[in-house]
N, C-alpha and C positions, 0 to 999 in steps of 0.2 A: 505494499500500500505505499502511495505516496507518503510524503512526510507530512504534506498540507493538509490532507486528506484524515484528519484525527477528530473526533469530537472534542469541542473546546473544554469539556470538562475534562477530560483525560490529560488536558495539558496542566490541572489544577491538582492532579493527583486522584482522579476518579476515574472508573471503567465507565465506559459509555452506557449510558441509560438505557435498559430493555425496551424502552417503550421510545424511543427517539427514531423520528422518522425518518430523519437525513442527515448526515453527517456535515456537520458545519465545517467551514474551512478556517484554519489558523491565519495561517500566513506571517509574513513578517511585522512584527508591529510597526517598526519604524515605516515598511512599507505601506501598511494601510494606512496611518496617520497621514502620510506626504498625499497618498492618494486622494485623501476626502479634504486636504486644505489647498490642495492646487484648483477647486473647484468654486465655481461662482456659487454661492448661496442663494436658494428658492426656498418654498414651503409647500406647506398643504395644499393650500390654495392652487388653483390654475392660475400659470404666472401669463397666461396668454398666447403660449404655445402649445396648447392643449394637454400638458402633462401635469398629473398631480397623483400625489401618494395619501393613502389613509391607513390606520392599522387600527384592529380590534383584537382584543387578548379574551382567551378562552380555557374554562377551566377543563375541558372534554377533548376529547380526539373528534367528535362528530361536530364542534363548533355550535352548540346548541345553548350551553350556556356562558355568555359573555360575564368577563368579570374584570374590575379596573383595582383588584388587589389583589398581591400572591405575599407568599412568605417563603424565607430559606426553605430548602428541601420538596419545593414542589414544582411539578414539572406541567409547564404551562404551553399553550398552544396559541399560536396568534395567526393573522390573515392579514396582508398587505393587497389593498387594493390598489392597482398600478393602472394609471387612466391616460391613453394616449401613449401606451408602451406595446411594441409589437409582439406577438405570440413566441415564446420560446427564447425572449432574449435573456442573456444571464444576468442578473443583477447583485452587487457587493451590499449588505448592509453591516451597520456600525452600531452598536449599542452606546449610549449616552445617557447621562443622569441628569434632568433640567435641574438646575441650582439658583434660577433667577429668585432675586438681582443679581446673585452673587458669580453668575457665569455656569456654564457647563461643564462636565466633565465625561470625558472620554473613559469610557469602563474596559477598553480593549477588550471587548467580545466582537467576533467579525464572523459573520455566515454569510453563505451565498445562496441566492433560490434564484429557480426557473420561471418565469411568467407563463401560467397555464390558464386559459379562461379568465384573463385579465385579474389575476390574481396569484400571489406567492403565498403560501401555505408551509408550513413547518412549525417545530417545537423549541423551546427553550427550558433545560432544565438549571434551577438556582441551586448552586451548590455551596457548600458551607465558603468558598471563596467570595463569595458577593459581600460577605458579612464585613470586611476589612472596609469597605463604600459606605456600607448602613454606619458603622461607628464613626468612620470618620466625617459623615454627614452631618450639616447643621441640626437634622430633625431626629426622628429614630427610624426613618425609613429613605429609600431612595427612588426617584420618580423617573421612569424608563421609559425611553423612546427610541426610534433606529434613526439613522440617517441614511439615506442614499445618494449614489452618484450616479447621473446618466448624464452622457453627451458633454462632459466637463461642467455639469453644474449639480449642486450638492441641494437636495432637498430634506427639512426636515419632517420626520415622517409622526405626525401626534395619534394619539388614540383618537375616537370619534366624540368622545366622551370629554376623558382626559387622559394623563399619563397613567401607565400599570405602576402604583406605589410598592415597593416591593419591600417588606418589614422581616424583622429578625424573629426567627422561630430558635430560642436557647435550647429547649430538650431536644429538638432534632440535632441541632449541633454536637448536645453532649452524648446524643446514640452514635452517631457516623463517626467521631472526633474530628480534631483538623491534623490533617497529616503535614501539612506545612509548617504548621506552629507544633508540631510532635505531641500534640495533645491526642490520647489513647480515650477511644468512649467510656463514658461514665455510665450510661444505662445500657442496660442488654436484655433483649427478651429470652426467656429459658423456658423450655418446655415443662418441665416438672416444678419451676418455681416462681412462674411470672416474670412479672417485669423486677431485676434487681438493681440496684445502685451500688457500683462497687465502692463508690465513695464511704456510704455508709456502712459496706459490708467488711471491706477489708484496708482501708488506710487507719495507720496508726498515726495518733496524736504525737506532736511534736512539742505540744505543751508541759510545762511542768508540774502542771496541778495534779494532785494526787486523786482529785475528784472526777477529771476528764477520762475518759476512754475504759471500754470493757477490762482491756487490761490490767488498769491500776483498780477497779471494782473488784474483779477477782484474787488479785493480790490481796487487797486488803481483806476480804475474806478466808482465804486460804491461810495466811499466815497469820491472821487474828492480829493484828498490827496497830488496829485503831486504838483510841482512848480508853481507858478501862473505866467503867459504868461504878459509880460511887454507890450503887444500890442494889444490882443483882450480878453476877457472876457471867460478866460479857464485856461486849466492847463497842466502839460506834462505828461506823461504815458510813461514807460520806459518796453519794456519786451525782451528779450532774450532767445535764444533757443543755447545750447553747447552741446560739449564734452570734457569732462576734461582726457587727457592723459598724466600720469608723474608729474602731478600737474598743468599743463599747460591747459588752457580752450581755445577752439576754437571753434567759432560760429557766430552767428548773432544777434547782439543788434540794435533796432529799438528805434527811440523814436518819440513822438505823440503829438499834440495839440488836446483836448477835451472840446469842452464848456461847461460851468458849467449849472447845472442845467437842464438835458436834464431828459426824461423819462425814467424808466427803462427797459422798452422794446428797447430802441434805444439804452442805455447802455449794454446792451445784444448784439444789433447787432455790435455796435461798436468791443466787445471784441472778437467778432468771428472773423471780418473781421481783427483786428489784428493777433490773434492765426493764421490766414489761411496764412495771407502773410509771416510772418516770416518763419512758419512752411514750406513754399515752397521753401523759401531763403535759409534755413538752409539744407533741403535735397539737393539742387541744390550744395550747396556749399561742401556737401560731397561727390556727384559726381563727383568733379572735381579731387579728390585724383584717381591716377593712379590704387592704388591697392585695393580702394575702393568698394566692391559691395554691401554695405548695404544702400546705398541710394533709397529712393522710394520703399521701401519693400512694398509687399502689404498690411502690416500690419501697416504702419507708420502713414498715415495722419487719415485713420478710427481710429486707435486706439487715435490719438492726439483729435480728434473730439468728442468722447466717454468719453475721461476724462473731456473736456472742461462741456460737458452736467452734468455730474456728480460733478460739481463745482456750475454750476448757476441752476441745478435743483436738489439740497439734496435728494430730493426722490429717484432719480436714484441712488442706489447704487450700489456698484460691482457685487453684488448677483443678485440684480435684473435685471441689464442691461445684465449679461451673460447669467443666466439660462432663465429670464421670455421674454425679448425681441430678445437677439440676438440668443440664444439657441445654448449654446457651445455642443460640443460634448466631450467625455473622453480623456484622453489623448493619448491612443490606436488606437482611429479612428483617431484624428488629425494626429499621425505619418504615419498613412496609405494614406493619403491623401498626406503628405508630400512626402512620397517615390513614389507616383505615379505620381507626377510632379517633377522630378528632376531640381534643381538648382530654386526652387521655392522662396527664398528669393535672387537671385543675379543674375540670367539672367534677358537681359532686357524686354525679351517677358512679362514677368510676373511683371515687374515694374508698380507701379499703382501712379499716379500724380493727381490723384482726390479724393475728401473726402466722395467720395463715395466707397463702397466696391466692390472690385473684387472676384468675385465666380469661385471655382474651381469645376467643375463635377463630384459629388461622388456618392455612394449607399447611402447615410444615409440623406440625405437632399433634397426634393421635392420642387421646386416652390419656391427659397428662396425672401423674401421681406425686404427690409429694414425699419427697423421700423419708422414709421411717427415721433416719439418722437424725434429723431435726425435730424428731418428736418425743426423744427418748427420756429428755428430761422434764419433769413435772414441775410446776412453781409451787411453792413451799406457802400454805397459809400460815397467816400472824397469828400470833397467839400472845399471852403476857409472859411467857418463860422462855423461848427460843426466840423468837424473831418478834418485833414489834417497832414502832416509831421509836425515835430517842427523843427522851422528854429531857430536856436540863434542869425541870424542877427537882426530877429524882435523881435521876444520872448522873447529876455533876453535882446539886446541893441537897441531898438524900431528903428531899421533901420539906427539907427549910428555904421558904423563899426568902432570896438577901433582902435584905436591908440597908439601904443607902443613906447614911446620916448626912444633912445638909451641912457644910460648912459656913459656920459667921466669923 
């Protein structure tokens, strides 16, 4: 294949989209820019020579559903109406972002098309490489239109209503990764565990706080290292989950009493109880924010559980969990499932408030079964002797309220 006959998204580290109708011509970007800069400028309206262009964008291949908005990860179909252009004429199109009044930005996306029945039809897959343009734009989206050169004149081809507004989809980027930036996928769909957030499940905390991270929770309980209770024969365990924004930690911190000398099995049960209680309260806290849609994502609680087992059962490594037990899919298949269910991580009907996976029907997974390895430990119910909330009044002050005498 000629080096110039590659899909433009392969240039950006992605394979050709399976639904692509026609290959795009990359060409040398310097040649593209020069090709368009040398032309006179026209527009969508007839300039008196009977030649004009207009563009329509669609969400479907049949071109029945017109759109004016799209997001990263969408495959979008377009139709360019060519008036006054002979049949079988080959045209070159260059994609631009309209930044008026700041000027227009060349997106360096170049395609070719042949006029058939007074129009050119093809499709564009908006890969993660478009995010850099969105991030650098003055707003939170870019306004896309085409330029075309014909007979040494350059024409701006606008949508009949307005340009195509392309916005970001952070979840899609987290599913497919960003190869140019060496960012691995964060979310992955698995046949037996549903959606898994690998950050929740497997990333180890770099913070020095003893109350952060399942590893620290387990070490406190296993080693019985917390502050000794002054009331009963036990010690304090502290566990937190939080989110840090602008250097400020917002989250849930809880303290517990755990009896000394328990069996390893009982300690595991208590650790799971603490993890589950704090996880649920933290997700509930996130849901209180009026603009937050990230609470109780289908991946949240299950991922926390997988991470717990990877700590308690060291033989359950990340690779073994994802490949052998959960049966992970690759990023392209995960992305297809995500696109099949719009709002997967944000809308209420897909929320998951349980520590069992929520499955999304798809063509790749048949008869999913949540692995028994993640159901071996049962949560320990609180009581007054073995495991309960830590109470300062009793566990520190022996039931005698501290009295502060004012100074005169």
